[in-house]
N, CA, C and O atoms as CSV, one atom per row, in Angstrom:
chain,resi,resn,atom,element,x,y,z
A,1,UNK,N,N,-133.715,220.600,-169.809
A,1,UNK,CA,C,-134.147,221.080,-169.541
A,1,UNK,C,C,-134.814,221.227,-167.513
A,1,UNK,O,O,-135.698,220.485,-167.085
A,2,UNK,N,N,-134.245,222.115,-166.799
A,2,UNK,CA,C,-134.223,222.555,-165.578
A,2,UNK,C,C,-135.917,223.379,-165.457
A,2,UNK,O,O,-136.600,224.086,-166.199
A,3,UNK,N,N,-136.068,222.711,-163.879
A,3,UNK,CA,C,-137.539,223.365,-163.489
A,3,UNK,C,C,-137.362,223.734,-162.565
A,3,UNK,O,O,-136.929,223.178,-161.555
A,4,UNK,N,N,-137.780,225.110,-162.816
A,4,UNK,CA,C,-136.914,225.702,-162.222
A,4,UNK,C,C,-137.700,226.891,-161.133
A,4,UNK,O,O,-137.120,227.711,-160.421
A,5,UNK,N,N,-139.897,226.571,-161.340
A,5,UNK,CA,C,-140.405,226.853,-160.466
A,5,UNK,C,C,-141.890,225.832,-159.942
A,5,UNK,O,O,-142.871,225.490,-160.602
A,6,UNK,N,N,-141.630,225.642,-158.918
A,6,UNK,CA,C,-142.614,224.751,-158.265
A,6,UNK,C,C,-144.261,224.955,-158.607
A,6,UNK,O,O,-144.629,226.041,-158.158
A,7,UNK,N,N,-145.198,224.320,-159.182
A,7,UNK,CA,C,-146.676,225.418,-159.904
A,7,UNK,C,C,-147.433,224.670,-158.523
A,7,UNK,O,O,-147.154,223.847,-157.651
A,8,UNK,N,N,-148.005,225.106,-158.737
A,8,UNK,CA,C,-148.803,225.620,-157.668
A,8,UNK,C,C,-150.054,224.074,-157.488
A,8,UNK,O,O,-150.532,223.649,-156.436
A,9,UNK,N,N,-150.264,223.588,-158.786
A,9,UNK,CA,C,-151.621,222.628,-159.391
A,9,UNK,C,C,-150.854,223.060,-160.245
A,9,UNK,O,O,-150.087,223.924,-160.669
A,10,UNK,N,N,-151.707,221.477,-160.388
A,10,UNK,CA,C,-151.496,220.117,-161.530
A,10,UNK,C,C,-152.863,220.771,-161.773
A,10,UNK,O,O,-153.629,221.491,-161.133
A,11,UNK,N,N,-152.797,219.823,-163.781
A,11,UNK,CA,C,-154.089,219.971,-164.361
A,11,UNK,C,C,-155.129,218.015,-165.350
A,11,UNK,O,O,-154.530,216.979,-165.638
A,12,UNK,N,N,-156.054,218.184,-165.474
A,12,UNK,CA,C,-155.406,216.420,-165.255
A,12,UNK,C,C,-157.268,216.863,-166.023
A,12,UNK,O,O,-158.375,217.227,-165.625
A,13,UNK,N,N,-156.334,216.401,-167.696
A,13,UNK,CA,C,-157.678,216.195,-168.984
A,13,UNK,C,C,-158.009,215.375,-168.764
A,13,UNK,O,O,-157.496,214.798,-167.805
A,14,UNK,N,N,-158.977,214.812,-169.413
A,14,UNK,CA,C,-159.657,213.380,-169.606
A,14,UNK,C,C,-161.528,213.346,-171.181
A,14,UNK,O,O,-162.700,213.710,-171.281
A,15,UNK,N,N,-161.221,213.147,-171.393
A,15,UNK,CA,C,-161.016,213.122,-172.972
A,15,UNK,C,C,-162.880,212.221,-172.977
A,15,UNK,O,O,-163.118,211.013,-172.938
A,16,UNK,N,N,-164.023,213.578,-173.049
A,16,UNK,CA,C,-164.776,212.845,-172.635
A,16,UNK,C,C,-165.991,212.067,-173.400
A,16,UNK,O,O,-166.752,211.259,-172.867
A,17,UNK,N,N,-166.006,212.462,-174.694
A,17,UNK,CA,C,-166.451,212.719,-175.874
A,17,UNK,C,C,-166.093,212.796,-177.271
A,17,UNK,O,O,-165.671,213.866,-177.708
A,18,UNK,N,N,-166.235,211.583,-178.179
A,18,UNK,CA,C,-165.729,211.996,-179.415
A,18,UNK,C,C,-166.212,212.152,-180.826
A,18,UNK,O,O,-166.511,211.087,-181.367
A,19,UNK,N,N,-166.369,213.335,-181.607
A,19,UNK,CA,C,-167.509,213.260,-182.923
A,19,UNK,C,C,-168.933,212.840,-182.431
A,19,UNK,O,O,-169.417,212.179,-181.512
A,20,UNK,N,N,-169.272,213.418,-183.296
A,20,UNK,CA,C,-169.990,213.352,-183.865
A,20,UNK,C,C,-171.626,212.647,-183.272
A,20,UNK,O,O,-172.357,212.949,-182.329
A,21,UNK,N,N,-171.689,211.831,-184.116
A,21,UNK,CA,C,-171.915,210.745,-183.724
A,21,UNK,C,C,-170.560,208.974,-182.927
A,21,UNK,O,O,-170.958,207.810,-182.965
A,22,UNK,N,N,-169.659,209.236,-182.564
A,22,UNK,CA,C,-169.550,208.500,-181.204
A,22,UNK,C,C,-167.944,208.151,-181.992
A,22,UNK,O,O,-166.852,207.865,-181.501
A,23,UNK,N,N,-168.276,208.279,-183.020
A,23,UNK,CA,C,-166.711,207.979,-184.179
A,23,UNK,C,C,-165.946,208.896,-183.704
A,23,UNK,O,O,-166.220,210.088,-183.562
A,24,UNK,N,N,-164.552,208.111,-183.344
A,24,UNK,CA,C,-163.077,208.737,-182.776
A,24,UNK,C,C,-162.179,209.289,-183.683
A,24,UNK,O,O,-161.135,209.920,-183.520
A,25,UNK,N,N,-163.083,208.754,-185.154
A,25,UNK,CA,C,-161.989,209.618,-186.537
A,25,UNK,C,C,-162.402,210.147,-186.608
A,25,UNK,O,O,-161.858,210.926,-187.390
A,26,UNK,N,N,-163.564,210.615,-186.200
A,26,UNK,CA,C,-163.840,212.379,-186.163
A,26,UNK,C,C,-162.997,213.063,-185.899
A,26,UNK,O,O,-163.341,214.069,-186.519
A,27,UNK,N,N,-161.112,213.576,-184.902
A,27,UNK,CA,C,-161.177,213.005,-184.449
A,27,UNK,C,C,-159.577,213.237,-184.876
A,27,UNK,O,O,-158.917,212.199,-184.911
A,28,UNK,N,N,-158.755,214.693,-185.261
A,28,UNK,CA,C,-157.598,214.888,-186.458
A,28,UNK,C,C,-156.306,214.553,-185.319
A,28,UNK,O,O,-155.156,214.356,-185.712
A,29,UNK,N,N,-156.597,214.533,-184.228
A,29,UNK,CA,C,-155.729,214.058,-183.228
A,29,UNK,C,C,-155.590,212.134,-183.097
A,29,UNK,O,O,-154.765,211.222,-183.043
A,30,UNK,N,N,-156.530,212.317,-183.099
A,30,UNK,CA,C,-157.033,210.806,-182.709
A,30,UNK,C,C,-157.076,210.683,-180.917
A,30,UNK,O,O,-156.403,210.018,-180.130
A,31,UNK,N,N,-157.819,211.330,-180.796
A,31,UNK,CA,C,-158.175,211.363,-178.561
A,31,UNK,C,C,-159.336,210.824,-179.317
A,31,UNK,O,O,-159.815,211.062,-180.425
A,32,UNK,N,N,-159.685,209.846,-178.134
A,32,UNK,CA,C,-160.274,208.975,-178.149
A,32,UNK,C,C,-160.686,208.830,-176.592
A,32,UNK,O,O,-159.886,209.179,-175.724
A,33,UNK,N,N,-161.930,208.318,-176.268
A,33,UNK,CA,C,-163.168,208.699,-175.214
A,33,UNK,C,C,-161.508,208.208,-174.048
A,33,UNK,O,O,-160.494,207.706,-174.532
A,34,UNK,N,N,-161.707,208.571,-172.389
A,34,UNK,CA,C,-160.450,208.092,-171.918
A,34,UNK,C,C,-159.643,208.356,-172.424
A,34,UNK,O,O,-158.938,207.422,-172.806
A,35,UNK,N,N,-159.456,208.954,-172.568
A,35,UNK,CA,C,-157.412,209.604,-173.124
A,35,UNK,C,C,-157.137,210.823,-171.879
A,35,UNK,O,O,-157.307,212.025,-171.676
A,36,UNK,N,N,-156.757,209.962,-171.424
A,36,UNK,CA,C,-156.553,212.123,-169.279
A,36,UNK,C,C,-154.853,211.863,-170.701
A,36,UNK,O,O,-154.562,211.380,-171.796
A,37,UNK,N,N,-154.361,212.532,-169.667
A,37,UNK,CA,C,-153.653,213.697,-169.645
A,37,UNK,C,C,-152.394,214.970,-168.578
A,37,UNK,O,O,-152.570,216.188,-168.540
A,38,UNK,N,N,-151.495,214.393,-168.017
A,38,UNK,CA,C,-151.616,215.557,-166.492
A,38,UNK,C,C,-150.397,215.659,-166.925
A,38,UNK,O,O,-149.537,214.936,-167.427
A,39,UNK,N,N,-150.588,217.129,-166.489
A,39,UNK,CA,C,-149.792,218.382,-166.815
A,39,UNK,C,C,-149.620,220.025,-165.104
A,39,UNK,O,O,-150.081,220.216,-163.979
A,40,UNK,N,N,-148.769,220.637,-165.987
A,40,UNK,CA,C,-149.137,221.933,-165.203
A,40,UNK,C,C,-148.131,223.148,-165.970
A,40,UNK,O,O,-148.770,224.183,-166.161
A,41,UNK,N,N,-147.248,223.188,-166.258
A,41,UNK,CA,C,-147.211,224.189,-167.051
A,41,UNK,C,C,-146.917,224.318,-168.006
A,41,UNK,O,O,-146.721,225.408,-168.543
A,42,UNK,N,N,-146.830,223.529,-168.371
A,42,UNK,CA,C,-146.096,223.171,-170.076
A,42,UNK,C,C,-146.894,222.299,-171.152
A,42,UNK,O,O,-147.754,221.526,-170.730
A,43,UNK,N,N,-146.672,222.380,-172.384
A,43,UNK,CA,C,-147.891,221.478,-172.977
A,43,UNK,C,C,-148.534,219.799,-172.835
A,43,UNK,O,O,-147.635,219.041,-173.200
A,44,UNK,N,N,-149.302,219.316,-172.585
A,44,UNK,CA,C,-148.879,217.863,-172.287
A,44,UNK,C,C,-148.662,216.935,-174.152
A,44,UNK,O,O,-149.392,216.999,-175.141
A,45,UNK,N,N,-147.367,216.180,-173.924
A,45,UNK,CA,C,-147.521,215.290,-175.135
A,45,UNK,C,C,-148.607,214.781,-175.962
A,45,UNK,O,O,-149.768,214.456,-175.714
A,46,UNK,N,N,-148.048,214.799,-176.789
A,46,UNK,CA,C,-149.963,214.231,-177.648
A,46,UNK,C,C,-151.021,214.952,-177.804
A,46,UNK,O,O,-151.894,214.742,-178.647
A,47,UNK,N,N,-150.992,216.195,-176.681
A,47,UNK,CA,C,-152.805,217.181,-176.313
A,47,UNK,C,C,-152.784,217.860,-178.000
A,47,UNK,O,O,-151.751,218.102,-178.623
A,48,UNK,N,N,-153.971,218.042,-178.429
A,48,UNK,CA,C,-154.387,218.746,-179.731
A,48,UNK,C,C,-154.288,219.864,-179.849
A,48,UNK,O,O,-155.307,220.427,-179.449
A,49,UNK,N,N,-152.914,221.095,-180.522
A,49,UNK,CA,C,-152.765,222.769,-181.072
A,49,UNK,C,C,-154.312,223.168,-180.206
A,49,UNK,O,O,-154.267,223.578,-179.047
A,50,UNK,N,N,-155.612,222.987,-180.930
A,50,UNK,CA,C,-156.591,223.679,-180.916
A,50,UNK,C,C,-156.897,223.404,-179.950
A,50,UNK,O,O,-157.172,224.333,-179.191
A,51,UNK,N,N,-157.036,221.816,-179.374
A,51,UNK,CA,C,-157.784,221.898,-177.856
A,51,UNK,C,C,-156.640,223.178,-176.967
A,51,UNK,O,O,-157.266,223.982,-176.276
A,52,UNK,N,N,-155.125,223.345,-176.984
A,52,UNK,CA,C,-154.452,223.675,-176.007
A,52,UNK,C,C,-154.594,225.181,-176.003
A,52,UNK,O,O,-154.401,226.145,-175.262
A,53,UNK,N,N,-155.046,224.879,-177.253
A,53,UNK,CA,C,-155.075,227.175,-177.563
A,53,UNK,C,C,-156.466,227.954,-177.858
A,53,UNK,O,O,-156.908,228.930,-178.464
A,54,UNK,N,N,-157.093,226.236,-176.538
A,54,UNK,CA,C,-158.746,227.087,-175.775
A,54,UNK,C,C,-158.359,226.974,-174.749
A,54,UNK,O,O,-158.799,228.036,-174.309
A,55,UNK,N,N,-157.807,226.490,-173.843
A,55,UNK,CA,C,-157.473,225.682,-172.588
A,55,UNK,C,C,-156.295,226.945,-171.982
A,55,UNK,O,O,-156.371,227.417,-170.848
A,56,UNK,N,N,-155.262,227.330,-172.980
A,56,UNK,CA,C,-154.666,228.292,-171.809
A,56,UNK,C,C,-155.949,229.606,-170.695
A,56,UNK,O,O,-155.718,230.022,-169.559
A,57,UNK,N,N,-157.159,229.914,-171.550
A,57,UNK,CA,C,-157.541,231.021,-170.865
A,57,UNK,C,C,-157.897,230.838,-169.627
A,57,UNK,O,O,-157.718,231.735,-168.804
A,58,UNK,N,N,-158.592,229.373,-169.205
A,58,UNK,CA,C,-159.097,228.318,-168.626
A,58,UNK,C,C,-157.873,228.037,-167.332
A,58,UNK,O,O,-157.991,227.942,-166.111
A,59,UNK,N,N,-156.675,227.963,-168.262
A,59,UNK,CA,C,-155.887,227.422,-167.921
A,59,UNK,C,C,-155.141,228.449,-166.559
A,59,UNK,O,O,-155.044,228.246,-165.349
A,60,UNK,N,N,-154.725,229.548,-167.417
A,60,UNK,CA,C,-154.962,230.646,-166.537
A,60,UNK,C,C,-155.128,231.379,-165.747
A,60,UNK,O,O,-154.216,232.041,-165.253
A,61,UNK,N,N,-156.729,231.488,-165.303
A,61,UNK,CA,C,-158.544,231.538,-164.934
A,61,UNK,C,C,-157.557,230.507,-163.302
A,61,UNK,O,O,-157.143,231.063,-162.285
A,62,UNK,N,N,-157.446,228.759,-163.670
A,62,UNK,CA,C,-157.707,228.790,-162.683
A,62,UNK,C,C,-155.591,228.389,-161.980
A,62,UNK,O,O,-154.850,227.520,-161.520
A,63,UNK,N,N,-155.664,229.775,-162.406
A,63,UNK,CA,C,-153.920,229.772,-161.359
A,63,UNK,C,C,-154.557,231.291,-161.026
A,63,UNK,O,O,-153.923,231.807,-161.946
A,64,UNK,N,N,-154.831,231.712,-160.814
A,64,UNK,CA,C,-155.367,232.239,-160.400
A,64,UNK,C,C,-155.951,232.840,-158.734
A,64,UNK,O,O,-156.093,233.912,-158.146
A,65,UNK,N,N,-156.216,230.904,-158.414
A,65,UNK,CA,C,-156.649,231.269,-157.818
A,65,UNK,C,C,-158.442,230.940,-156.473
A,65,UNK,O,O,-158.614,230.138,-155.555
A,66,UNK,N,N,-158.980,231.586,-156.832
A,66,UNK,CA,C,-159.459,232.222,-156.733
A,66,UNK,C,C,-161.255,230.845,-157.063
A,66,UNK,O,O,-161.065,229.733,-157.555
A,67,UNK,N,N,-162.410,231.230,-156.743
A,67,UNK,CA,C,-163.284,231.065,-156.773
A,67,UNK,C,C,-164.347,230.578,-157.881
A,67,UNK,O,O,-165.384,231.192,-158.128
A,68,UNK,N,N,-163.901,229.266,-158.576
A,68,UNK,CA,C,-164.767,230.032,-160.044
A,68,UNK,C,C,-165.810,229.697,-160.201
A,68,UNK,O,O,-166.131,229.407,-161.354
A,69,UNK,N,N,-166.735,229.592,-159.200
A,69,UNK,CA,C,-168.151,229.510,-159.189
A,69,UNK,C,C,-168.866,230.450,-158.917
A,69,UNK,O,O,-169.910,230.589,-159.554
A,70,UNK,N,N,-168.433,231.575,-157.666
A,70,UNK,CA,C,-168.308,233.038,-157.633
A,70,UNK,C,C,-167.845,233.668,-158.710
A,70,UNK,O,O,-168.459,234.589,-159.249
A,71,UNK,N,N,-166.772,233.238,-159.091
A,71,UNK,CA,C,-166.284,234.843,-160.031
A,71,UNK,C,C,-166.714,234.328,-161.398
A,71,UNK,O,O,-166.418,235.336,-162.040
A,72,UNK,N,N,-167.170,233.535,-162.248
A,72,UNK,CA,C,-167.467,233.392,-163.268
A,72,UNK,C,C,-168.647,231.858,-163.615
A,72,UNK,O,O,-168.748,231.248,-164.679
A,73,UNK,N,N,-169.423,231.587,-162.250
A,73,UNK,CA,C,-170.635,231.466,-162.357
A,73,UNK,C,C,-170.332,229.463,-163.015
A,73,UNK,O,O,-171.277,228.716,-163.268
A,74,UNK,N,N,-169.002,229.091,-163.128
A,74,UNK,CA,C,-168.534,227.515,-162.719
A,74,UNK,C,C,-169.732,226.920,-161.956
A,74,UNK,O,O,-169.819,227.561,-160.908
A,75,UNK,N,N,-170.589,226.084,-162.005
A,75,UNK,CA,C,-170.034,225.304,-162.142
A,75,UNK,C,C,-169.770,224.957,-159.848
A,75,UNK,O,O,-170.321,225.403,-158.842
A,76,UNK,N,N,-168.426,223.766,-160.187
A,76,UNK,CA,C,-167.658,223.262,-159.313
A,76,UNK,C,C,-166.106,224.430,-159.637
A,76,UNK,O,O,-165.606,224.865,-160.674
A,77,UNK,N,N,-165.838,224.555,-158.476
A,77,UNK,CA,C,-164.284,225.146,-158.265
A,77,UNK,C,C,-163.692,224.967,-159.091
A,77,UNK,O,O,-163.438,225.927,-159.818
A,78,UNK,N,N,-163.113,223.531,-159.446
A,78,UNK,CA,C,-161.761,222.477,-160.263
A,78,UNK,C,C,-162.173,222.070,-161.115
A,78,UNK,O,O,-161.587,221.222,-161.788
A,79,UNK,N,N,-162.956,222.383,-161.300
A,79,UNK,CA,C,-163.315,221.882,-162.770
A,79,UNK,C,C,-164.233,222.426,-163.987
A,79,UNK,O,O,-165.158,223.115,-163.557
A,80,UNK,N,N,-164.220,222.319,-165.126
A,80,UNK,CA,C,-164.727,222.323,-166.175
A,80,UNK,C,C,-164.782,221.269,-166.876
A,80,UNK,O,O,-164.045,220.288,-166.780
A,81,UNK,N,N,-166.097,221.520,-167.969
A,81,UNK,CA,C,-166.270,220.575,-169.128
A,81,UNK,C,C,-166.735,221.722,-169.769
A,81,UNK,O,O,-167.665,222.498,-169.549
A,82,UNK,N,N,-165.206,221.578,-171.252
A,82,UNK,CA,C,-165.310,222.190,-172.806
A,82,UNK,C,C,-165.448,220.874,-173.618
A,82,UNK,O,O,-165.108,219.731,-173.315
A,83,UNK,N,N,-166.290,221.561,-175.196
A,83,UNK,CA,C,-164.922,221.583,-176.522
A,83,UNK,C,C,-164.552,221.377,-177.015
A,83,UNK,O,O,-165.228,220.490,-177.536
A,84,UNK,N,N,-163.271,221.507,-177.770
A,84,UNK,CA,C,-163.347,220.995,-178.451
A,84,UNK,C,C,-163.290,222.448,-179.610
A,84,UNK,O,O,-164.276,222.650,-180.319
A,85,UNK,N,N,-162.201,223.280,-179.691
A,85,UNK,CA,C,-163.395,224.423,-181.460
A,85,UNK,C,C,-163.427,224.125,-182.474
A,85,UNK,O,O,-163.849,224.913,-183.321
A,86,UNK,N,N,-162.992,222.854,-182.812
A,86,UNK,CA,C,-163.800,221.958,-183.481
A,86,UNK,C,C,-164.864,221.764,-183.414
A,86,UNK,O,O,-165.432,221.649,-184.501
A,87,UNK,N,N,-165.850,221.599,-181.957
A,87,UNK,CA,C,-166.503,220.296,-181.537
A,87,UNK,C,C,-166.992,219.573,-182.086
A,87,UNK,O,O,-167.950,219.312,-182.814
A,88,UNK,N,N,-165.709,219.054,-181.375
A,88,UNK,CA,C,-165.055,217.717,-181.999
A,88,UNK,C,C,-165.111,216.477,-180.378
A,88,UNK,O,O,-165.541,215.331,-180.249
A,89,UNK,N,N,-164.631,217.183,-179.677
A,89,UNK,CA,C,-164.141,216.912,-178.693
A,89,UNK,C,C,-164.413,217.165,-177.531
A,89,UNK,O,O,-163.847,218.257,-177.473
A,90,UNK,N,N,-164.645,217.087,-176.990
A,90,UNK,CA,C,-165.034,216.822,-174.942
A,90,UNK,C,C,-164.667,217.019,-174.070
A,90,UNK,O,O,-164.176,215.918,-173.823
A,91,UNK,N,N,-164.527,217.406,-173.527
A,91,UNK,CA,C,-163.108,216.991,-172.510
A,91,UNK,C,C,-163.175,217.661,-170.903
A,91,UNK,O,O,-163.637,218.788,-170.723
A,92,UNK,N,N,-162.849,217.131,-170.199
A,92,UNK,CA,C,-163.083,217.627,-168.838
A,92,UNK,C,C,-161.371,218.181,-168.412
A,92,UNK,O,O,-160.294,217.593,-168.509
A,93,UNK,N,N,-161.759,219.678,-167.876
A,93,UNK,CA,C,-160.611,220.005,-167.260
A,93,UNK,C,C,-160.181,220.117,-165.782
A,93,UNK,O,O,-160.968,220.861,-165.195
A,94,UNK,N,N,-159.300,219.685,-165.046
A,94,UNK,CA,C,-159.719,219.065,-163.258
A,94,UNK,C,C,-158.292,219.875,-162.864
A,94,UNK,O,O,-157.174,219.390,-163.032
A,95,UNK,N,N,-158.561,221.181,-162.316
A,95,UNK,CA,C,-157.775,221.493,-160.822
A,95,UNK,C,C,-157.434,221.080,-160.206
A,95,UNK,O,O,-158.269,220.193,-160.026
A,96,UNK,N,N,-156.170,220.822,-159.053
A,96,UNK,CA,C,-155.668,220.789,-158.251
A,96,UNK,C,C,-154.236,220.769,-158.550
A,96,UNK,O,O,-153.449,220.676,-159.492
A,97,UNK,N,N,-154.324,220.986,-156.455
A,97,UNK,CA,C,-152.419,220.838,-156.139
A,97,UNK,C,C,-151.952,220.213,-156.314
A,97,UNK,O,O,-152.481,219.121,-156.522
A,98,UNK,N,N,-150.584,220.367,-156.379
A,98,UNK,CA,C,-149.531,219.936,-156.467
A,98,UNK,C,C,-148.673,219.084,-155.687
A,98,UNK,O,O,-148.140,219.516,-154.664
A,99,UNK,N,N,-148.474,217.745,-156.146
A,99,UNK,CA,C,-147.590,217.806,-154.424
A,99,UNK,C,C,-146.445,219.060,-154.901
A,99,UNK,O,O,-146.274,219.827,-155.848
A,100,UNK,N,N,-145.549,218.579,-153.069
A,100,UNK,CA,C,-144.301,219.524,-153.289
A,100,UNK,C,C,-143.006,218.668,-154.388
A,100,UNK,O,O,-142.209,217.735,-154.284
A,101,UNK,N,N,-143.406,219.615,-155.359
A,101,UNK,CA,C,-141.825,219.021,-155.792
A,101,UNK,C,C,-140.655,219.159,-155.774
A,101,UNK,O,O,-140.475,220.304,-156.188
A,102,UNK,N,N,-139.308,218.521,-155.458
A,102,UNK,CA,C,-138.197,219.442,-155.731
A,102,UNK,C,C,-138.438,220.356,-156.739
A,102,UNK,O,O,-139.259,220.282,-157.653
A,103,UNK,N,N,-137.541,221.332,-156.448
A,103,UNK,CA,C,-137.696,222.576,-157.948
A,103,UNK,C,C,-135.752,222.635,-157.504
A,103,UNK,O,O,-135.052,222.635,-156.492
A,104,UNK,N,N,-135.495,222.701,-159.765
A,104,UNK,CA,C,-133.941,222.842,-158.945
A,104,UNK,C,C,-132.985,224.258,-159.110
A,104,UNK,O,O,-133.231,224.974,-160.081
A,105,UNK,N,N,-131.896,224.661,-158.163
A,105,UNK,CA,C,-132.156,226.051,-157.348
A,105,UNK,C,C,-130.699,225.728,-156.704
A,105,UNK,O,O,-130.427,224.603,-156.286
A,106,UNK,N,N,-129.706,226.912,-156.656
A,106,UNK,CA,C,-128.661,227.553,-156.455
A,106,UNK,C,C,-127.789,225.818,-155.903
A,106,UNK,O,O,-126.697,225.336,-156.205
A,107,UNK,N,N,-128.978,225.297,-154.958
A,107,UNK,CA,C,-127.144,224.896,-154.365
A,107,UNK,C,C,-127.201,222.806,-155.413
A,107,UNK,O,O,-126.648,221.715,-155.279
A,108,UNK,N,N,-127.988,223.299,-156.104
A,108,UNK,CA,C,-127.853,222.113,-157.730
A,108,UNK,C,C,-126.655,222.869,-158.471
A,108,UNK,O,O,-125.644,222.411,-157.939
A,109,UNK,N,N,-126.493,223.263,-158.880
A,109,UNK,CA,C,-125.933,224.405,-160.010
A,109,UNK,C,C,-124.489,223.143,-160.011
A,109,UNK,O,O,-123.508,223.327,-160.732
């Protein structure tokens, strides 16, 4: 697979809490507090599908490059704390500017 598009943002997802009583065995995907995944456009390996489905609208909103505090009432412009749809995993999603990456172009073909 070739990366043709340089994404302007990267994302870091950090698991904050798992399980109603702190028991990580309640998460079917095996997520544990402290797990960290970084990604740009593609789904990060190992991330529960339910969490990713919940993230898609937030990721698209982050990619619009607007101030989330003013437009959506978020407390911070580049950070969102959410629960998975099953209300088992609490996680933090952060947006940060992607470093300049080499994108494959015509000269690389």
